[in-house]
N, C-alpha and C positions, 0 to 999 in steps of 0.2 A: 599610614596607620597612626591613629591617636596613640599617644602615650598614656596609659592607664595610670601612672605615678602622678600625672599632672590634673589638678582639680579645675574643673570648669563648671561654675555655678549654673550655666545656662543649659547644660546638658540635660536630657531627660534622664528618668529613671532607668528606661530601657536602655539608653546609650551606654550609661555606667555599667550596668549589668554585663552588656557585651563586653566593654572593656576588662571588667574584674575577671571574666572568664578566661581571659589571655594570660593572667598573671600565673607564675609558677605556683604549683600546688604540692601539698603532701597529704598524708593521712595522719592525723593526730590521735594516738592511742589506739589504732585500729578501729576508730568508731566516728571520727568527724573529719570531714575536709577543711582544710585551712589553705590560705593563699598568701603569698609573699607580696607585700605592698611597702614601698618605701623602705625596705630592710626589715620589716617586722611581719610576723604571721598572725592572720587573723581568720576566723570562721568569715566566709564570704559576705554574709549579710551585715557584719560589722563595719565593713570597708566602705561600703555605700554610705552608711550613717556616719563613720568617721569623716568621710569627704564634705557631708553637709555641715557636719559640726565646725569643721576647720574653714569652710568657705562662707558661711551663712551667719554663724553665730556672733553676736554683737555683746561683748563684755560691759557691765556697767562698773562704775568706779567703787561701787561698795560690794560688789559680787566677791564670794569667797569660793575658789575651786580646789577641792581636795584632789590630790593625785596619789596614786599608788600602782605598783605591780600587783598582780592578783594573789592574795594569800600573805599579805604583809603586814595586816592589822587594820585593813579598810573599814570594816564594820565597828571596830572600837572608835577609830578616828571620826568616823560619821557621826555616832553617839555622842562624842565628847562635843564636837563642833556644834551639834544641835542644841545640846544642853546650853553651851556657852552663848551662843547668838540669840536663841529663839525661845528660852525658858525662864520664867520666873523661879528663882531658886527657893522661893517660900512656900510654893504650893506642895501638897502632901505627896509623898513618895508614890501612893498609889493612883494620884491623877496626873503623873507626868506623862509627856510624849511618849516615852520609851515602853511604858505599859500597854500603849494602844496599839501600835505597830513595830515591826522590825525596823532597826536603822536604815536598812536597805529601802525600805518604802518611803521613809522621810526624806533621805537625800539621795536621789536617784542617780545611778551612773549614766551620763548623759548620751553616750554613743550606744549603749545596749539597751536601756529602759526608756530614753525620752524620744530620740529620733528613730529607734527602731519601731515605735508605736504609731508616730505621726512625722511624716517626712518634713512638715515644716511647723513644728510644734510652737504653741504661743507661750513662749518662756516668760514673756514680758509682763504678764499680769501676776507673777508670783510676787509676794511681797518681798520687800527690801529689808536686809540684804538677802540675796539670793544666795544659797547654799548648794552647790553642784559637785559631782564627783567625776573622774575619769580614771580609766586605766591605761591611755594613750600616754606615750613618751612626750616629753617637752616640745621637741621640734613640729609635733603634730598639732599643737594648740593653735586658735586661730590668732590672726594678727591683733584683735581688739583685745585680747587678753594680754599680751604683751606691752601694747600701748596705752592701756588703761591704767587705774590705779587698782584694779582687780588684784587681790591678793590669792597667792598660791601656797597650800600646806602639802607637803609631800612626806608620806611616811614609808620607811624601808626596812627590810628585815635581813638578818642573816641568811644567805642563800641556802646554806644546808637545811635550816628549818623551814624554808620557804619551799623547798623541793619536797620535803616529806608532807607539809601541809597540803601542797597541790596534789600530791599522790593520793592522799586520804579523800580528798575533796571530789576529784574527778573518778575515784573508784566508786564512791557514793552514787555519782551520776550516771556514769557509764557502765557499770559493772557490779550493780548492786546485788544481782544473784548469782555472780560469777566469781571464779579465782580472781584475786588483785592483778591488776596489770603488773608486770615483772618490774620490780622497783630498779633493776640495773638499766633498763630500757629508759624509764623515765628519767633517770639521771642524767643518761647520755643525752637525751632530747633536750633536756632542760640546759646543759652545758653547750650544745650547739645551737641552742635557741630555737629549734623547730618545734614549737609548742604555742598553743593559744595565748596571743599577746606577747609572744617571745620576740627577741631575746630579753630576758630578764636584766641582764647586766647593762645593757646599752639603755634600757628603759630608766633604771636607777640613776645611772651616771648622768644622764641628761638633766635630770633635776639636781643633783648633787652639784655639777659644775656652775649651773646658772645660779644655785643659792649661793655659792662663793661669789659670784660677781655682784649679786642683788639681794644681800640678806634682807632688805626693808621690803622686798617683793616676794620673796620665797623662803619659807620656814621648812627646812628639812629635819624630820624627827626620825630617830631610830627606835625601832619597837623595844630592843633590848634595855635602852636607856628609860623608856616609859614603864616598862615592867619593874626595872630597879628603884626609881624613884618618881612614881606617878604624879605626886603633889608638885615637885618641881617642874616637872614637864608640862603638866596641864597649866600651871600658873604661867609658864612661858607661852605657851599656846593662846591663852586668853589675852595676854598682853599683846602678842603679835596681832591678834584680831581686833586690837581696840576695845577689849572688853575686860579690863583687869578686875579681878575680884576685889571688892571693897572690904569684905569680911574672910577671915580665916575660916569661918563656919562654912560660907557658901562654897569655898573651894574644896573642902572636904566633903560636902554634899555631892558634889559634880563628880568627884573622883569615885565616889561610892556608887552614885546612880549609874556610871558608865562602866563600872567595873565589870570585867569579863565574868566574874563569878554571879553577879546579880543579872546581867544579861542573859546569861545560860538558863537561870532558873525561872526567868520570867515566863508566865504562862503562853504569852504570845509567841514566845520564841521555841516553844516546846510543840506547838500545833500551827498548821497552816504553812503558805507560802508566798512569796512575793512576786519571784521572777521566773518565769518558765517552769513553773511547777516545782522548783526546788525548794525543798522543805527548809523553813526558817532555822530549824535546829543544826543544819549543816555547816551553817556560818559560826558556830560556837563548838570548838572541839577542846583541846587542852590549854591552848595559848601559852605554852611553856617555853622557856628559853633553854636550848640544848636538847630538845626531845629528839633530834635528829640522831642522838647517839645510841638511841633505842632501835634504830632501823638501818643505817648506813654501815655497810663494812669497810675495812680500811681502805680498799680500793675505790670504792665510791666517794668516801670522804678525801682521797688524794685527788680524784678527778674533779671534784668542786672547788676544792683548795687551790689546785694549780690554775683553773680557769679563772677564779677570783682573782688571784695574783696578776695574770696576764691582763684581765680585762680593767682592772682599777689601778694597774700600775701608774705611779706617778700622780694620782689624783687625789692623794690623801685620804680617801675614803676608806675606811675600815670598819669591821663589824666585830663584836664579842662573840666567841663561840659558845 
């Protein structure tokens, strides 16, 4: 029997679907089947797309790949990189790209938005530099990403705020007209890693460790540091992308245009949807650091703290509470 963990670009979609069916399965939030592939859990349709991405994608030397575990600052990072790479800072605020569509539209998540709609998408007609995003861990990335001069920017967030944000997000999708999913169960599934795109800890750690080895290749950003000092962090991001700000005024414009406050209040983010009918507004909640204190009881806090210590032990990776 073929190993479903082995990618073979010559297999048909039907053959891969058969192999995916053989993978261990679980029920995420009593609402969605997820399958375990190469140590991570995904909705089955994502696995096929991730296989194609890993085996077929050819990175360009000037590509920029954004990486994040879900609900760790993805939309904010997409907006910032879009403005830094593809926007004239002198245009009026009411004409910038962010007023026309949600950042999720402008910078698509490659395995869930691009390969899911077209098995062999023509990514090579996209203007350079291409700006793409993935929720996949580092070891899932195509060889061409590692061997080229393609740059990677990863954003990560305190796991306690991450799980609370995930809880709100999936309650909005799966249980809009029901009682919220028990937070205790959500925390336990988060800690064991049995959730969509889980485990969180291994995903984040994969990028952190690689960024320590190759800081010229991977920039690792922490959500909390971006909230505390957005100007300094955005300045660092722009320099890493090879687009340093020539004027302090331009830096301030990008920080404001991409601020969570402004994005949340743009008309385009109050209405409509980009992906699978998910309302644009769901991508903007509080964005606070430490909001977990309003939701987690001491037992849940301790469960996440102990898991974090265990998973990140010896890595040097720490987050502010």
